[in-house]
C-alpha positions, -999 to 999 in steps of 0.1 A, spaced: 174 231 -111 173 194 -105 203 182 -83 211 159 -114 212 193 -136 230 210 -112 262 188 -111 263 178 -148 269 220 -150 294 217 -126 315 188 -147 307 206 -172 320 237 -163 348 222 -145 364 195 -169 357 227 -198 378 256 -180 390 276 -203 429 281 -204 427 322 -204 403 316 -173 423 313 -141 423 281 -124 411 296 -88 387 304 -65 366 298 -33 342 262 -42 311 270 -16 300 235 -6 261 223 0 278 220 34 287 248 40 322 248 37 340 270 12 367 260 5 396 281 -16 415 268 -48 445 279 -70 440 245 -92 421 213 -96 416 181 -111 384 167 -123 375 127 -122 341 111 -132 314 129 -109 341 148 -88 364 175 -88 401 173 -68 405 208 -54 439 218 -47 447 247 -18 476 269 -15 476 271 22 465 235 43 428 239 59 426 238 102 436 199 97 461 203 81 445 190 41 458 208 11 436 185 -16 397 182 -13 376 162 -30 340 168 -39 307 154 -61 293 175 -89 260 172 -68 281 188 -32 290 222 -54 269 249 -46 286 280 -60 321 292 -70 334 321 -63 359 338 -85 383 368 -77 393 377 -110 384 413 -120 387 405 -152 350 420 -173 322 397 -172 329 396 -215 356 377 -212 335 345 -192 321 342 -224 342 311 -231 325 294 -205 293 294 -219 279 329 -202 257 346 -224 239 382 -218 202 385 -216 179 384 -244 
């Protein structure tokens, strides 16, 4: 997957995040940083992540480009089927 396609996919995911899925998780960046977030806002090619606790420099908010997003980890114990509202489907 090209970087541009991946960035568009992350943008689509964040912009259409359904209300039924908690807006929290752990964003893994291309820099190898893991950013826990409890909410977010979107704007153009970037996402603003809200931390529940400050990092070691005292920052509670992080702005990340969609190109820098490598993965989103989620601790939600819900069944996989509930993520179908985000566009995920079982394989054919």
